[in-house]
C-alpha positions as CSV (number, residue, x, y, z in Angstrom):
1,M,17.2,55.2,0.3
2,E,20.2,56.3,2.7
3,S,22.8,53.8,3.6
4,P,22.2,52.5,7.0
5,S,25.9,53.6,7.7
6,T,25.1,57.4,6.8
7,P,24.5,59.8,10.1
8,A,20.9,60.5,10.6
9,H,19.2,63.6,9.6
10,R,18.6,65.8,12.6
11,G,15.7,68.2,12.7
12,C,13.7,66.5,9.4
13,V,11.3,64.7,11.8
14,P,10.2,65.4,15.8
15,W,11.3,61.8,16.9
16,Q,10.4,62.5,20.7
17,G,6.9,64.0,19.7
18,L,6.4,60.9,17.1
19,L,7.5,58.6,19.8
20,L,5.1,60.3,22.6
21,A,2.1,60.4,20.2
22,A,2.6,56.5,19.5
23,S,2.5,55.7,23.5
24,L,-0.5,57.5,23.7
25,L,-2.7,56.5,20.8
26,T,-4.7,53.4,20.6
27,F,-3.4,50.5,19.0
28,W,-5.6,49.3,15.9
29,S,-5.7,46.2,13.9
30,L,-5.7,46.4,10.2
31,P,-8.6,45.0,8.6
32,T,-8.3,40.7,8.1
33,T,-7.6,41.1,4.5
34,A,-4.4,43.3,5.0
35,Q,-3.5,42.3,8.3
36,L,0.1,43.2,8.8
37,T,2.6,40.4,9.3
38,I,6.1,39.8,9.5
39,E,7.9,36.2,7.9
40,S,11.3,35.2,9.0
41,V,13.4,34.2,5.7
42,P,14.6,31.5,6.3
43,P,12.7,30.3,9.3
44,N,15.5,28.7,11.0
45,A,18.8,30.6,10.2
46,A,22.2,29.0,10.5
47,E,24.8,31.2,12.2
48,G,27.0,33.0,9.8
49,K,24.2,33.9,7.3
50,D,21.6,36.3,6.4
51,V,18.4,36.6,7.5
52,L,15.4,38.9,6.5
53,L,12.2,39.9,8.4
54,R,10.1,40.7,5.6
55,V,6.8,42.6,6.4
56,H,3.7,41.9,4.5
57,N,0.5,44.4,4.0
58,V,2.5,47.3,4.7
59,P,-0.3,50.3,4.7
60,G,-0.4,52.4,1.7
61,N,-0.6,55.9,3.4
62,L,2.4,54.7,5.9
63,M,3.9,57.5,7.4
64,V,6.6,56.2,9.6
65,C,7.9,52.6,10.8
66,I,10.4,51.7,13.9
67,W,12.2,48.4,14.4
68,Y,12.7,47.5,18.3
69,K,14.5,44.6,19.6
70,G,12.5,42.9,22.0
71,E,8.6,42.6,22.8
72,K,8.3,46.4,23.9
73,M,8.7,49.6,22.3
74,D,11.6,50.9,24.4
75,S,13.5,53.7,22.9
76,D,16.8,52.4,24.2
77,L,15.8,49.4,22.1
78,R,15.0,51.0,19.0
79,I,17.5,49.7,16.0
80,A,16.0,51.5,13.2
81,S,13.3,53.9,12.0
82,Y,12.2,54.7,8.2
83,T,10.1,58.2,7.3
84,A,8.2,57.6,4.5
85,H,7.7,61.2,2.8
86,T,11.8,61.8,3.2
87,Q,12.9,58.2,2.6
88,A,15.3,58.7,5.2
89,V,16.2,56.0,7.8
90,T,17.5,56.9,11.1
91,L,19.7,54.5,13.3
92,G,18.8,54.1,17.0
93,P,20.7,52.6,20.1
94,A,20.1,49.1,19.0
95,Y,21.9,49.4,15.7
96,S,24.6,46.9,15.3
97,Q,26.0,47.7,11.7
98,R,24.5,44.4,10.4
99,E,21.1,45.8,10.1
100,T,19.6,47.1,6.9
101,M,16.1,48.6,6.5
102,Y,14.0,49.1,3.4
103,P,11.2,51.3,2.3
104,N,8.2,48.5,2.4
105,G,9.7,48.2,6.4
106,S,11.3,44.7,5.9
107,L,14.7,44.4,8.1
108,L,17.9,42.8,6.9
109,F,20.3,41.0,9.5
110,Q,23.7,40.2,7.9
111,K,25.8,37.4,9.1
112,V,23.3,36.8,12.1
113,T,24.9,35.3,15.5
114,L,23.1,33.2,18.0
115,Q,22.9,36.7,19.9
116,D,20.4,37.8,17.6
117,T,18.1,35.2,18.2
118,G,14.7,36.5,19.6
119,Y,11.9,38.7,19.3
120,Y,11.7,41.8,17.4
121,T,8.7,44.4,17.0
122,L,7.8,46.7,14.4
123,L,5.7,49.6,15.2
124,A,3.6,51.2,11.7
125,L,2.2,54.9,11.8
126,D,-0.3,56.0,8.9
127,K,-1.1,59.4,8.1
128,D,-4.3,59.2,9.6
129,A,-2.7,58.9,13.2
130,E,-3.2,55.4,13.4
131,S,-0.5,52.6,14.5
132,I,-0.4,48.9,14.3
133,Q,2.1,46.9,16.0
134,V,3.0,43.3,15.3
135,T,6.0,41.2,16.5
136,G,8.2,38.8,14.7
137,Q,10.7,36.0,15.9
138,L,14.2,35.3,14.6
139,R,15.9,31.9,15.2
140,V,19.5,31.4,14.7
141,Y,21.2,27.7,15.1
142,Q,24.8,27.0,15.2
143,P,25.5,23.5,13.5
144,V,26.3,20.9,15.8
145,G,29.3,19.0,16.4
146,K,30.1,15.3,16.5
147,P,28.8,13.7,20.2
148,A,30.9,10.8,21.4
149,L,29.0,7.8,23.2
150,R,30.2,6.2,26.3
151,A,29.0,3.1,27.9
152,S,29.3,2.0,31.4
153,N,30.2,-1.4,30.4
154,A,31.0,-2.5,27.1
155,T,30.8,-6.6,27.9
156,V,27.8,-7.6,29.6
157,T,25.9,-11.0,30.9
158,E,22.3,-11.8,29.9
159,H,19.8,-11.6,32.5
160,K,22.7,-10.2,35.0
161,D,23.8,-7.1,33.8
162,A,22.3,-3.6,33.3
163,V,24.0,-0.9,30.8
164,V,23.9,2.6,30.8
165,L,25.0,4.6,27.5
166,T,25.5,8.2,27.7
167,C,25.6,10.6,24.6
168,L,28.1,13.6,25.3
169,T,28.0,17.0,23.6
170,N,28.8,20.4,24.3
171,D,25.7,21.7,21.9
172,K,23.2,23.7,23.5
173,G,19.3,23.6,22.3
174,I,19.4,20.0,20.7
175,S,17.7,17.3,20.3
176,F,18.7,13.7,21.0
177,R,17.6,10.1,19.5
178,W,19.2,6.7,19.5
179,L,20.1,4.3,16.9
180,F,20.6,0.3,16.8
181,K,22.5,-1.1,14.1
182,N,22.0,2.0,11.9
183,Q,18.2,2.0,12.6
184,I,16.0,4.0,14.9
185,L,15.9,2.0,18.4
186,P,12.6,0.8,19.0
187,H,11.3,1.5,22.2
188,K,11.2,-1.7,24.7
189,N,10.1,-2.0,28.3
190,R,13.7,-2.9,29.4
191,M,15.0,0.7,28.2
192,K,14.6,3.8,29.5
193,L,15.7,7.1,28.9
194,S,16.7,10.4,31.1
195,Q,14.4,13.5,30.5
196,D,16.5,15.0,28.1
197,N,16.9,11.5,26.2
198,S,20.9,11.7,26.7
199,V,21.2,8.8,28.7
200,L,20.1,4.9,27.7
201,T,19.5,2.6,30.3
202,I,19.2,-1.1,29.3
203,D,18.2,-3.5,32.3
204,P,18.5,-6.0,31.9
205,V,20.5,-6.8,29.3
206,R,19.5,-9.7,26.5
207,R,21.6,-11.0,23.4
208,E,19.4,-9.2,21.1
209,D,21.0,-6.0,22.4
210,A,24.4,-7.0,21.1
211,G,25.5,-5.1,18.3
212,G,26.3,-1.0,17.4
213,F,24.5,1.8,19.1
214,Q,24.8,5.3,18.3
215,C,23.4,8.4,19.4
216,E,22.5,11.5,17.2
217,I,22.1,15.0,18.5
218,F,20.2,17.4,15.9
219,N,18.7,21.1,15.6
220,P,16.4,22.6,13.1
221,I,19.5,23.4,10.9
222,S,22.1,20.1,11.2
223,S,22.6,16.9,12.7
224,S,25.3,14.6,13.9
225,K,25.9,10.8,14.6
226,S,28.1,9.6,16.8
227,D,30.7,6.4,16.1
228,P,29.2,3.1,16.5
229,L,29.4,1.3,20.3
230,E,29.6,-2.2,19.8
231,L,27.9,-3.7,23.0
232,D,29.1,-7.3,23.8
233,V,26.4,-9.1,25.3
234,Q,27.5,-12.8,26.5
235,Y,24.8,-15.7,27.4
236,D,24.5,-19.3,28.0
237,P,23.7,-20.6,24.3
238,T,21.9,-23.8,25.6
239,L,19.1,-21.5,27.2
240,P,16.5,-20.2,24.8
241,S,16.4,-16.8,24.0
242,P,13.4,-14.9,25.7
243,G,13.4,-12.4,23.1
244,L,9.0,-12.0,22.9
245,S,7.5,-10.6,25.9
246,D,5.2,-12.4,28.3
247,G,2.2,-11.0,26.5
248,A,3.6,-12.0,22.7
249,M,4.1,-15.2,24.3
250,A,0.4,-15.2,25.7
251,G,-1.0,-14.4,22.5
252,I,1.3,-17.0,20.5
253,V,-0.3,-19.7,22.6
254,V,-4.0,-18.3,22.3
255,G,-3.5,-18.2,18.7
256,V,-2.3,-21.8,18.4
257,L,-4.9,-23.0,21.1
258,A,-7.5,-21.4,18.9
259,G,-6.0,-22.9,15.5
260,V,-6.5,-26.3,17.1
261,A,-9.9,-26.1,18.2
262,L,-10.9,-24.8,14.8
263,I,-9.0,-28.0,13.2
264,A,-10.5,-30.5,15.6
265,A,-14.3,-29.1,15.0
266,L,-13.6,-29.2,11.3
267,V,-12.5,-32.6,11.5
268,Y,-15.2,-33.7,13.7
269,F,-17.9,-32.1,11.6
270,L,-16.6,-34.0,8.7
271,Y,-16.6,-36.8,10.4
272,I,-20.2,-36.6,11.9
273,R,-21.5,-35.9,8.0
274,K,-19.8,-38.8,6.8
275,T,-21.0,-41.4,9.6
276,G,-24.5,-39.5,9.7
277,G,-24.7,-40.4,5.6
278,A,-24.0,-44.1,6.1
279,S,-26.0,-44.6,9.2
280,D,-29.0,-42.9,7.2
281,Q,-28.4,-45.4,4.1
282,H,-28.4,-48.3,6.5
283,D,-31.3,-47.6,8.2
284,L,-33.1,-47.2,4.7
285,T,-32.0,-50.7,3.9
286,E,-32.8,-52.4,7.5
287,H,-36.3,-50.6,7.4
288,K,-37.2,-51.9,3.3
289,P,-41.0,-53.3,3.6
290,P,-40.9,-57.1,2.7
291,A,-42.7,-58.2,-0.6
292,S,-46.0,-60.0,0.2
293,N,-46.3,-62.1,-2.7
294,N,-44.8,-62.1,-6.0
295,S,-47.3,-59.9,-7.7
296,Q,-46.9,-57.1,-5.2
297,G,-43.0,-57.7,-5.8
298,H,-43.6,-57.2,-9.5
299,S,-45.7,-54.2,-9.2
300,D,-43.4,-52.2,-7.0
301,N,-41.2,-50.4,-9.1
302,S,-38.6,-49.6,-6.5
303,P,-35.4,-50.7,-6.9
304,N,-34.9,-52.7,-4.0
305,K,-38.3,-54.7,-5.4
306,I,-36.2,-55.3,-8.8
307,H,-33.4,-56.7,-6.6
308,E,-35.7,-59.2,-5.1
309,V,-37.5,-60.4,-8.2
310,T,-33.7,-60.9,-9.7
311,Y,-32.9,-62.9,-6.8
312,S,-35.9,-65.1,-7.2
313,L,-35.0,-65.4,-11.1
314,L,-31.4,-66.5,-9.9
315,S,-32.9,-69.1,-7.4
316,F,-34.7,-70.6,-10.7
317,S,-31.8,-70.5,-12.6
318,G,-29.7,-72.0,-10.0
319,Q,-32.7,-74.8,-9.7
320,E,-33.1,-75.2,-13.4
321,S,-29.4,-76.0,-14.0
322,K,-29.8,-79.1,-11.5
323,K,-32.2,-81.2,-13.6
324,P,-33.9,-83.7,-10.7
325,T,-34.2,-87.1,-11.8
326,S,-37.6,-87.7,-10.2
327,A,-40.9,-85.7,-11.0
328,S,-40.6,-84.0,-7.6
329,P,-37.8,-81.6,-7.1
330,S,-35.7,-82.3,-4.4
331,P,-36.0,-79.8,-1.4
332,T,-31.8,-79.8,-0.8
333,A,-31.4,-78.7,-4.6
334,T,-32.7,-75.2,-3.9
335,E,-30.9,-74.8,-0.6
336,P,-27.2,-74.2,-2.1
337,V,-28.3,-71.6,-4.6
338,Y,-30.3,-69.9,-1.7
339,A,-27.4,-70.3,0.9
340,E,-25.1,-68.7,-1.8
341,I,-27.7,-65.5,-2.0
342,K,-27.8,-65.3,1.5
343,K,-24.1,-65.1,2.0
344,E,-23.5,-62.5,-0.9
345,V,-26.7,-60.5,-1.6
346,M,-29.6,-61.0,0.4
347,Q,-30.6,-59.7,4.1
348,P,-31.7,-62.4,6.5
349,A,-35.2,-60.5,6.4
350,Q,-35.3,-60.9,2.7
351,L,-34.2,-64.2,2.6
352,T,-36.8,-65.7,5.1
353,T,-39.7,-63.8,2.9
354,L,-38.3,-64.7,-0.6
355,L,-37.4,-68.5,0.4
356,P,-41.3,-70.0,0.7
357,D,-42.0,-67.8,-2.8
358,S,-39.4,-69.7,-4.5
359,K,-40.2,-72.9,-3.0
360,V,-44.0,-72.8,-4.3
361,S,-42.8,-71.4,-8.0
362,S,-40.4,-74.5,-8.3
363,H,-43.2,-76.6,-7.4
364,H,-45.6,-75.3,-10.4
């Protein structure tokens, strides 16, 4: 392969005829499995570095390929051409002495500049007189410098003042982002950004805005941050900080009320369950059927009936503990025993039922 700096071989290829034929040909696309493509390596280049426009899927019967600067096939914008059967490279009017063309059609740029940024078109002609046109893009960026941060006022008063922060830079084609205390600044309703994000407005300021602000500029190959700017927010310490928005406060209030209602419902449920069980037990005690006689009381095996028999035996024991001197028992002797039972154990209805039976038993 000839060096790009070698003078072109005149008369080897009729360039005018080829260009005229290429302009009259219908451009055909290769099959999907072998489509001609261009890849920029690297995709984003720093100024002063080398970049290769690599060509993929070059036809096997390639006859000639031509590079143009831009998206049009203009002879004045031709960079270089390569002819396969002679392996000769011919330079064009747009050649800048930094391009190198390879036999596979790839084009190398050395020490690229910002002016090299743009589109490049490749025209490939094969031996069957078919042509293929494909366009690639070269992206060149300059490393960004350090920005400066300026504030409309570095000392402000809470709820009274607003502050405007401006990120200053001479770099072009860059993006901006804002940092607060070395973290990405979260967006708030009080904060507004300019269309290109270079200006930040906080209106009104609050005490939580006090601290170090920074702006950062970046492009695909580099980034840089400004020095921190400390914002001093003066406020009345006796007043609460309205750090939460109205919506957040409403959400907290609703959550607290819901929690209180849930706790109240739980307490009420437990209270009803407890008092309901005690009421059922009390109802069972009050509705217990009285014993009609001693034989029925002894034949009933329920726990309440057993207690009644026990009460009768207690009355007998109490009666026997006081032996009367006369033949007939004194009615008053049994009254203290039954009075004691009534006071400690018996329900009034049960005592009325059991008292006559006990007296009859005592006479027998």
